[in-house]
Backbone as CSV, one residue per row, in Angstrom:
resi,resn,N_x,N_y,N_z,CA_x,CA_y,CA_z,C_x,C_y,C_z
1,UNK,-34.163,124.659,79.852,-35.705,124.313,79.610,-35.779,123.049,79.246
2,UNK,-36.774,122.367,79.615,-37.209,120.970,79.530,-37.915,120.776,78.134
3,UNK,-37.387,119.926,77.131,-38.040,119.835,75.940,-39.235,118.832,76.014
4,UNK,-39.919,118.853,74.950,-41.112,117.766,74.990,-40.651,116.654,74.035
5,UNK,-41.150,115.514,74.312,-40.728,114.128,73.587,-41.716,114.207,72.545
6,UNK,-41.220,113.938,71.225,-42.130,114.085,69.990,-42.635,112.691,69.607
7,UNK,-41.806,111.700,69.761,-42.352,110.307,69.440,-41.851,109.347,70.328
8,UNK,-42.587,108.356,70.840,-42.248,107.343,71.695,-41.221,106.355,71.098
9,UNK,-41.005,106.424,69.727,-39.881,105.380,69.082,-38.657,106.072,68.928
10,UNK,-38.558,107.229,69.416,-37.224,107.727,69.462,-36.175,107.130,70.525
11,UNK,-34.947,107.233,69.975,-33.919,106.503,70.966,-33.120,107.701,71.555
12,UNK,-32.437,107.518,72.695,-31.679,108.427,73.306,-32.391,109.571,73.864
13,UNK,-31.691,110.665,73.974,-32.140,111.762,74.384,-32.778,112.907,73.352
14,UNK,-33.288,112.347,72.227,-33.696,113.227,71.162,-35.080,113.938,71.540
15,UNK,-35.031,115.251,71.531,-36.157,115.780,72.244,-36.283,117.171,71.141
16,UNK,-37.602,117.677,71.025,-37.793,118.901,70.231,-38.023,120.038,71.354
17,UNK,-37.155,120.979,71.307,-37.347,122.066,72.292,-38.304,123.156,71.758
18,UNK,-38.999,123.621,72.660,-39.999,124.512,72.306,-39.491,125.792,71.617
19,UNK,-38.193,126.086,71.890,-37.413,127.448,71.170,-37.045,127.159,69.677
20,UNK,-37.271,126.080,69.088,-36.968,125.946,67.777,-37.639,126.579,66.818
21,UNK,-37.386,127.303,65.815,-38.055,128.103,64.869,-38.851,127.299,63.796
22,UNK,-38.650,125.883,63.773,-39.079,125.062,62.653,-40.630,125.076,62.338
23,UNK,-41.546,125.250,63.246,-42.866,125.372,63.233,-43.294,126.558,62.256
24,UNK,-42.514,127.420,62.234,-42.770,128.730,61.443,-42.350,128.684,60.078
25,UNK,-41.475,127.782,59.773,-41.195,127.419,58.178,-42.170,127.370,57.428
26,UNK,-43.090,126.433,57.603,-44.256,126.049,56.669,-45.204,127.323,56.482
27,UNK,-45.394,127.930,57.757,-46.230,129.107,57.731,-45.635,130.119,56.947
28,UNK,-44.444,130.466,56.903,-43.734,131.448,56.105,-43.695,131.107,54.589
29,UNK,-43.737,129.843,54.106,-43.704,129.411,52.972,-45.104,129.550,52.380
30,UNK,-46.105,129.266,53.037,-47.500,129.432,52.638,-47.859,130.989,52.342
31,UNK,-47.307,131.783,53.404,-47.633,133.174,53.317,-46.975,133.898,52.019
32,UNK,-45.680,133.388,51.838,-44.955,133.930,50.595,-45.730,133.402,49.435
33,UNK,-46.138,132.258,49.313,-46.738,131.745,48.164,-48.135,132.302,47.898
34,UNK,-48.941,132.747,48.932,-50.226,133.610,48.729,-49.886,134.933,48.184
35,UNK,-48.819,135.635,48.816,-48.501,136.857,48.500,-48.051,136.934,47.017
36,UNK,-47.258,135.912,46.478,-46.796,135.911,45.311,-48.022,135.844,44.319
37,UNK,-48.896,135.031,44.709,-50.156,134.696,43.797,-51.011,135.942,43.571
38,UNK,-51.114,136.808,44.730,-51.698,138.103,44.807,-51.177,138.996,43.918
39,UNK,-49.589,139.056,44.023,-48.791,139.903,43.174,-48.965,139.698,41.806
40,UNK,-48.844,138.353,41.474,-49.072,138.078,39.990,-50.462,138.573,39.398
41,UNK,-51.415,138.267,40.212,-52.665,138.757,39.806,-52.840,140.239,39.477
42,UNK,-52.191,141.000,40.490,-52.311,142.471,40.489,-51.528,142.978,39.124
43,UNK,-50.476,142.380,38.962,-49.496,142.660,37.758,-50.526,142.485,36.437
44,UNK,-51.120,141.549,36.409,-52.013,141.197,35.126,-53.087,142.330,35.181
45,UNK,-53.761,142.622,36.112,-54.704,143.624,36.076,-54.179,144.916,35.829
46,UNK,-53.134,145.287,36.409,-52.686,146.510,35.970,-52.172,146.840,34.475
47,UNK,-51.780,145.635,34.020,-51.483,145.517,32.487,-52.686,145.575,31.586
48,UNK,-53.763,145.340,32.106,-54.991,145.098,31.095,-55.309,146.537,30.289
49,UNK,-55.346,147.629,30.820,-55.626,148.908,30.212,-54.395,149.104,29.098
50,UNK,-53.292,148.901,29.073,-52.209,149.069,28.199,-52.514,148.000,27.088
51,UNK,-52.807,146.890,27.520,-53.066,145.580,26.503,-54.298,146.110,25.693
52,UNK,-55.290,146.615,26.329,-56.552,147.120,25.534,-56.147,148.276,24.359
53,UNK,-55.182,149.152,24.930,-54.872,150.191,24.004,-54.075,149.761,22.923
54,UNK,-52.997,148.808,23.144,-52.177,148.246,22.097,-52.883,147.417,21.078
55,UNK,-53.739,146.649,21.576,-54.393,145.696,20.495,-55.819,146.315,20.019
56,UNK,-56.245,147.409,20.596,-57.495,148.128,20.235,-58.831,147.195,20.329
57,UNK,-58.774,146.612,21.552,-59.864,145.819,21.999,-60.630,146.307,23.210
58,UNK,-61.805,145.807,23.338,-62.740,146.334,24.421,-62.641,145.265,25.543
59,UNK,-63.191,145.593,26.541,-63.314,144.878,27.834,-63.701,143.342,27.682
60,UNK,-64.742,143.275,26.666,-65.225,141.982,26.442,-64.183,140.942,25.918
61,UNK,-63.354,141.482,25.081,-62.333,140.770,24.629,-61.006,140.451,25.304
62,UNK,-60.568,141.566,26.200,-59.456,141.511,27.055,-59.634,140.725,28.314
63,UNK,-60.968,140.429,28.733,-61.160,139.610,29.946,-60.700,138.231,29.776
64,UNK,-60.556,137.668,28.391,-60.115,136.357,28.209,-58.440,136.263,28.621
65,UNK,-57.788,137.465,28.640,-56.386,137.454,29.246,-56.403,137.146,30.615
66,UNK,-57.242,137.669,31.431,-57.290,137.296,32.886,-57.788,135.837,33.074
67,UNK,-58.840,135.483,32.367,-59.271,134.197,32.504,-58.240,133.089,32.018
68,UNK,-57.526,133.444,30.981,-56.456,132.471,30.500,-55.323,132.343,31.550
69,UNK,-55.047,133.487,32.101,-53.894,133.501,33.078,-54.294,132.721,34.410
70,UNK,-55.631,132.786,34.791,-56.001,132.285,36.056,-55.959,130.670,35.778
71,UNK,-56.455,130.171,34.644,-56.452,128.914,34.364,-55.066,128.220,34.158
72,UNK,-54.302,128.941,33.566,-52.903,128.550,33.513,-52.276,128.487,34.877
73,UNK,-52.555,129.389,35.863,-52.050,129.314,37.173,-52.653,128.223,37.906
74,UNK,-53.839,127.938,37.895,-54.437,127.136,38.759,-54.443,125.605,38.159
75,UNK,-54.144,125.383,36.881,-54.131,123.986,36.353,-53.072,123.167,37.065
76,UNK,-51.940,123.481,37.455,-50.897,122.736,37.961,-51.411,122.199,39.383
77,UNK,-52.254,123.069,40.044,-52.864,122.589,41.463,-53.991,121.520,41.255
78,UNK,-54.440,121.321,40.194,-55.491,120.439,40.172,-55.086,118.993,39.752
79,UNK,-53.887,118.903,39.636,-53.373,117.509,39.386,-53.709,116.557,40.603
80,UNK,-54.232,115.273,40.130,-54.468,114.342,41.272,-53.271,113.731,41.931
81,UNK,-53.221,113.898,43.235,-52.032,113.216,43.917,-52.161,111.798,43.949
82,UNK,-51.098,111.036,43.672,-50.978,109.500,43.555,-50.277,109.094,44.803
């Protein structure tokens, strides 16, 4: 199978063949990261009724658990890239 030339500055017969699985790696990493974020959020939401019962608080006070969790999870993503 004939490969495609990636860069004109390459030397020799370096080619990227279309049958290499490398383009799927970033996609799989992104999908796995999104799945883990959804799973983490689900775990927090499932634990809320038990936390309400243990601490004897209502919905108005326990919603801060979810808010604090979301802030702590998204804060590292807000750092400015240098």
